[in-house]
C-alpha positions in Angstrom: 0.0 0.0 0.0 1.5 3.3 -1.1 1.9 6.1 1.3 0.5 9.5 0.7 3.2 12.2 0.3 3.8 14.2 3.4 2.8 17.7 2.5 4.5 19.0 5.6 7.8 18.2 4.0 7.2 20.3 1.0 8.7 23.8 0.9 6.2 26.7 0.7 5.8 28.8 -2.4 8.1 31.6 -1.2 10.9 29.0 -0.4 10.5 27.4 -3.8 10.8 30.8 -5.5 13.8 31.6 -3.2 15.6 28.5 -4.2 14.8 29.0 -7.9 16.2 32.5 -7.8 19.4 31.4 -6.0 19.9 28.5 -8.5 19.4 30.8 -11.5 21.0 34.1 -10.4 22.8 33.4 -7.2 20.4 35.7 -5.3 17.4 35.0 -3.0 15.0 37.0 -0.9 17.4 37.0 2.0 20.0 38.6 -0.2 17.6 41.3 -1.4 16.4 41.9 2.2 20.1 42.3 3.2 20.7 44.8 0.5 17.6 46.7 1.5 18.5 46.8 5.1 22.1 47.8 4.4 20.7 50.9 2.8 17.8 51.6 5.2 19.1 50.3 8.5 22.7 49.3 8.3 23.1 49.4 12.1 20.8 46.4 12.4 22.7 44.5 9.7 26.1 45.3 11.2 25.0 44.3 14.7 23.8 41.0 13.2 27.2 40.4 11.6 29.0 41.3 14.8 26.9 38.7 16.7 27.8 36.1 14.0 24.2 35.7 13.1 24.4 33.5 9.9 20.6 33.2 9.5 19.0 36.7 9.3 21.3 38.2 6.6 23.3 37.0 3.7 27.1 37.2 4.2 28.4 40.5 3.0 31.2 38.9 1.0 28.7 37.1 -1.2 26.7 40.3 -1.7 29.8 42.3 -2.6 30.9 39.8 -5.3 27.3 39.8 -6.7 27.3 43.7 -6.8 30.7 43.8 -8.5 29.4 41.3 -11.1 26.3 43.5 -11.7 28.6 46.6 -11.9 30.7 45.0 -14.5 27.5 44.1 -16.5 26.2 47.6 -16.3 29.6 49.0 -17.5 29.0 47.2 -20.8 26.3 49.8 -21.5 29.2 52.1 -22.5 31.6 49.5 -23.7 33.0 48.1 -20.4 36.6 48.5 -19.5 37.6 48.4 -23.1 35.4 51.3 -24.0 36.5 53.4 -21.0 40.2 52.8 -21.9 39.7 53.8 -25.5 37.8 56.9 -24.5 40.7 57.9 -22.1 43.3 57.4 -24.9 41.2 59.2 -27.4 41.1 62.2 -25.0 44.9 62.4 -25.4 45.5 61.6 -29.1 49.1 62.6 -29.0 49.9 59.5 -26.9 48.1 57.0 -29.2 51.0 56.4 -31.7 53.4 55.7 -28.8 51.0 53.2 -27.2 50.3 51.5 -30.5 54.0 51.3 -31.2 54.7 49.8 -27.8 52.1 47.1 -28.2 52.4 46.7 -32.0 48.6 46.9 -32.2 45.7 49.3 -32.5 44.3 50.9 -29.3 41.1 49.0 -30.0 42.8 45.7 -30.0 44.8 46.5 -26.9 41.7 47.7 -25.1 39.8 44.6 -26.0 42.4 42.3 -24.4 42.7 44.6 -21.4 38.9 44.6 -21.0 38.7 40.9 -21.0 41.3 40.6 -18.2 40.0 43.5 -16.2 36.5 42.1 -16.2 37.8 38.9 -14.6 40.3 40.5 -12.3 38.2 43.3 -10.8 36.4 41.3 -8.0 39.5 39.2 -7.3 42.2 41.9 -7.2 40.3 45.0 -6.1 38.1 43.0 -3.8 41.2 41.3 -2.4 42.9 44.5 -1.6 39.9 46.1 0.0 39.4 43.1 2.2 42.6 44.2 4.0 40.4 46.8 5.7 39.2 43.9 7.9 42.5 44.4 9.8 41.5 48.0 10.6 38.1 46.8 11.7 39.8 44.5 14.1 41.6 47.4 15.8 38.3 49.1 16.3 36.8 46.1 18.1 39.3 43.4 19.1 36.5 41.2 20.5 35.2 40.4 17.0 36.2 37.2 15.3 37.5 37.2 11.7 34.2 36.2 10.2 32.5 39.2 11.8 35.4 41.5 10.8 35.2 40.5 7.2 31.4 40.7 7.0 31.5 44.2 8.6 34.1 45.3 6.1 32.2 44.1 3.1 29.0 45.4 4.6 30.4 48.9 4.3 31.9 48.1 0.9 28.6 46.8 -0.4 26.9 50.0 0.6 29.5 52.0 -1.3 29.2 49.7 -4.3 25.4 50.2 -4.3 26.0 54.0 -4.5 28.7 53.5 -7.2 26.4 51.3 -9.2 23.6 53.8 -9.0 26.0 56.5 -10.3 27.1 54.2 -13.2 23.4 53.6 -14.2 22.7 57.4 -14.1 25.8 58.1 -16.1 24.9 55.5 -18.7 21.3 56.6 -19.1 22.1 60.3 -19.3 25.4 60.1 -21.1 26.9 62.3 -18.3 30.5 61.1 -18.2 31.4 63.9 -15.8 29.7 62.0 -13.1 32.2 59.1 -13.5 35.1 61.5 -12.7 33.4 62.3 -9.4 32.8 58.7 -8.5 36.0 58.2 -6.3 34.9 61.1 -4.1 31.3 59.9 -4.1 32.3 56.4 -3.1 34.6 57.7 -0.4 31.8 59.6 1.1 29.5 56.7 0.8 31.9 54.4 2.7 32.1 57.1 5.4 28.4 57.5 5.7 27.6 53.8 5.7 30.2 53.2 8.4 28.8 56.0 10.6 25.2 54.9 10.1 26.0 51.2 10.7 28.8 51.0 13.3 27.5 53.0 16.3 27.6 50.6 19.2 29.4 47.9 17.1 32.7 49.5 16.3 32.5 52.7 18.3 30.6 53.8 21.4 30.2 57.6 20.7 29.1 59.5 17.7 32.4 61.4 17.5 34.4 58.1 17.7 32.2 56.7 14.9 32.7 59.7 12.7 36.5 59.7 13.2 36.8 55.9 12.7 34.6 56.1 9.7 36.8 58.8 8.1 39.9 56.6 8.7 38.2 53.5 7.4 37.0 55.3 4.2 40.4 56.8 3.6 42.3 53.5 4.1 39.9 51.6 2.0 40.1 54.1 -0.9 43.9 53.7 -0.7 43.4 49.9 -1.0 41.0 50.5 -4.0 43.6 52.7 -5.7 46.4 50.1 -5.1 44.1 47.3 -6.3 43.1 49.3 -9.4 46.8 49.9 -10.3 47.7 46.2 -9.8 44.7 45.2 -11.9 45.7 47.7 -14.7 49.2 46.4 -14.8 48.0 42.8 -14.9 45.5 43.7 -17.6 48.1 45.5 -19.7 50.5 42.6 -19.2 47.9 40.2 -20.4 47.1 42.4 -23.5 50.8 42.6 -24.4 51.2 38.9 -24.0 48.2 38.1 -26.1 49.1 40.5 -28.9 52.7 39.5 -29.2 52.2 35.9 -28.6 49.6 35.9 -31.4 52.0 37.8 -33.7 54.8 35.3 -33.0 52.5 32.4 -33.7 
């Protein structure tokens, strides 16, 4: 005699949709809730990370990687890294012959190879360098374990990335490239603001302490972003040179 299926073992509709979204896109309702709360009430999210709560919110590292992937996708609206590089070189046409002579290729071909490498390297290299800010977080609250320190670090970084992504979308839709030149300052301020809004009682006890620590965190993190960007650019250019000259030799 066959047994009736146990309906109590079936996931509810929301859980089914949640699982489907995670399988297809690597996101779920918990991730969307975490992103929303990082923007609206970061202090609640940061307190959860500090308490090592692994249930309420998605780990910030996963969110950061997902936001970087989305940022790279949005950048393709104006040609991605390759398009940005060509635009920069075309703004200084006197340097183009020297660059093309050095690589033995057109700037479009150089930029294409560079863009392929940079797209892959961004999350790994830039994300890796900014993760070093977890050491600074540790000095603010030595009682935190490393999981909490990393999640708090990437919680702030995710907030800044949301702001950067919004700026990229606005720039792409309006064609306002001037906004891109202001993005480093905008991202710096967003790191500072998200830190101040989220870290009171978690990484500092007073408002003054939170503001000062937030400024230090934002400044140090932007230095890491700069170093990571330089390393990524050098690796991307090295890859482009290798691909062009290796192909020519073959």
